[in-house]
N, C-alpha and C positions, 0 to 999 in steps of 0.2 A: 649713786651706786654704792652699796655698803660692802664692797669686796676689795681686798688688797690688790692693786695693780702695780706693776713695776716695769721698768725698762729692761732692755737686754743686758745692760751693764749690771743691773742689780741681779739679774738671773745668773750671771757668771759667778757672782760672789757666793751663791748658795751651793753648798756641796751636799750631795745626797748619795747614800749607799745604794748599791744595786738592789732594785726591788721591782718585781714584775708589776706591781700596782702603781708604779710611778711612770707617768708619761713625760717624755722629754725629747721633743723633736717636732717635725712638721706634722700638722694634723688639721682637722676641720673643727671649728669652734663656733657654736651658736650662742648668742647672748640675748636674753629677754628681760625686760623690767615691767613692773605693773604701774600703769598710769593712775595717778590720784591716790597712791598708797599712803602718803603722809596724812592726807585728810581722813582716810579710813582708820589709821592708827589713833588719831586724835578722837575720832568719833567713838571708837571702842576702847578707849584707853584703860578702862577698868575691866575689860574682858578680852585680853589678848588670846585666850584659848579659842574664843569664838572666831576671831580673825584668822587664826591658824587653820581652823577647821574649814572656814569658808574659802580661803585663798589657796591653801596648800593641799589639804587632804583630798579634796575633790579633783584638783588639777593633777596632782601626782598620781592619783589612781588611774587616770587616763593614760599617763606615761607607762605605767606598769602593764597596761593592757596592750601596749604596742608590740609585745612579744619579740619577734625576730629582729626588729630594729635595734633593740637594746643589746643584742649580742656584740655589736661593734660600737655602741654609743654609751658613754658614761654620763651621769647626770649629777648635778649639785645645785643647791639653792641656799640662799642666805638673805634674810629680810625680803626686799622686793626684787631680788635678782635671781634668775635661773640661768644655769650654764649647761650646755650639752657639748661634749667633746669626744673625738674618736681616738683610737689607739694609734692610728697611722694616717698617711695621706693618700691611701689607695682609692681607686674608683669605687670599690666595694664599700668602703667606709662612707664615702660621699653618698652613695645610693641608699645608705641606711639613715644617715643624719638628716638628709633632705626631707623625706616624707615625715620623719619624726618631728622636725621643726614645724612643718606645715600643719600637721595634725595637732600639735601642741597649741598653736595660736588659734586655730579654728575651734578647738574644744573649749579653750579659755573664753573666747568671744561668745560661744554658745551658752556658757555659764555666766554671761554678762561680766566677765573679767577682762577689761581692756589691756592689751599688751602691745608693745612695740619691740621689734627685735632685728637682728642681723646675723647672717651666716658668713663667716670669714675663713681664711686659710693662712697658715704660717707657723712660725715657731711658738711652741707652747709647752709649759712645764706644769705638771699637776701632781701633787702628792695629796690625795684625798684624805689619807689618815692624819696628816698634819695640817689639813685645811690650807694648803698652799696652792695658789692658782695664779701664775704669772706668764707673761709673754706678749709679743707683738700681736699675735692672732686675737687674743682676748681684748687688747686695747682697741684694735681695729673694729672688732664686732661691737664693743661697747660704744665707741664714738659714733658709728653709723646708726646704731639703735637710738641713742640718746638725742640725736639731732632731728629725727623724724617728727613731723608735726601731724601725726595721724595714728591710727591703730593699724599696724601692719608689720611686714617683715621683708627685708631686702637681702640681696647678695652683695657683698662688698666687691670693689674692683679686684682686690687680691684673690678672692674666691673665683671670680669669673676668669681670671688669667689662668688659674690652675685647671679649671674645667676645660678651657680651650686646649690645654696641653694634652689632654687625654685623646682628643680627636675622635671621640665616640659619639655616634648619633643618638639623640634622645636620651642622654644620660640621666636626666631628671625623672625619667619614667612617667609615672602617673601624676607627678607634681607639676602642674603647668605654671609657667612664669610669664611675665610680660614686661616689656620695656615701658617705663612710665616716668613722667616728670614728678618725682616725689616731693611733696612740700617739706622743706627743711628750715630749721632755725638758722639765722645768721648770727653767729657768736660775736662778730665784730660790731653788731648793733644791739648790744645789751647794756642796760643801765640799772644798777642796783638789783641784778638778777632778773629783770624784766626784759623780754625780747621785744625790740622795737621794730624789727624788720625781718621778713621772711622771704625765702626765694624757693626755687625749684631746681632739683638736681636729677639728671637722667640716670636712673638706676634700673636694675632688674629686680622686680618685686614678685613675691609669691602671689599668684592670682587666687585669692580666697574664693571659695564657692559662694557666690552671692545668694544662691537659693537657701543656703544654710545660715549665713551670718547677717545678711542685710536687715532682716527683721529685728535681730538682737541689737545691732548697732543703732537702729532707729529707736528702739526702746530705751537704750542707754542715753541717747541724745535727748529724747523727750523728758526723761527723768532728770537729767542734768539741767535742762532749761526750766523745768517745773520747780527745781530747787534753787533757782536763781543763780546758777553758775555763771561765771564771767565769759565774755566772748573768747577769751584766751583758751578756755576749756571747751566751749562749744565748737570752736573752729576745728578741733581735732576730729570730732565726730562728723562734721560737715565734709571735711577733706576725705574721710574714709568712705562716706556715702557716695561722694563724687567718683571715687575710684571704683567702687563696686558697680556703679551704674555705667561707667564709660570705658573701662579697660577691655582689651581684647586679647585672646590667647595668641602667643607667637611661639614658633618652634625654638627649642633650645639651640638649634643650629645657628640662629642669628645672634647668639649671645656674644660673639666676637665683636660685633659692631659697638657694644658698650665697653668691652674690655680694652679696646685699642687706646 
């Protein structure tokens, strides 16, 4: 991730003037990164404008079309990282960022752009004018996104606890989620940057519409296999296809079983 992250101690050091464009408090934060981005940069090293057009222009156009959701959600991107964050921690803000995050990853996959992401909740400080984005919520979203070994998006335990506190039925609205044993990397089993062991963690994942994205994921898998990509890369697509084939919708009311 090519964005500055800091701890809460660092956050306390930064002094900011009162500004309505500065977010400083509890809010919802979604983080996404592009899989295989480094390889694409090397492949198009002499044409960064092409890379920007392919990866950013088309994806960001979809965000702009989200209309009402952007009333309560701010966006920022840098290199291979995309961040969505709300102005506050209200249920209304959650019901805006949730479908925006789900639509973002679905549209990216439809355009054959593999992403992984996570939606979190907590302290966050953002000054977009100064390019400052720090806080526990961002670190939480980043960590949960980075450790997933597939194409997809999850809600972190911190997000789930906040959702439960609302005590509202079906708060995710038209965005279905499912409890799933998500394939994750085991950081304790890394050697020279290579992951030697993987495990599964029970998380609440966004249930992507298989009818829309399964064909695209399969196309990306076949392209990667045809290009001689390693098992390390191919496994991410296989894990995603397994999820699209096997997951079932569960009510958001059962979200508490994961958050406890």
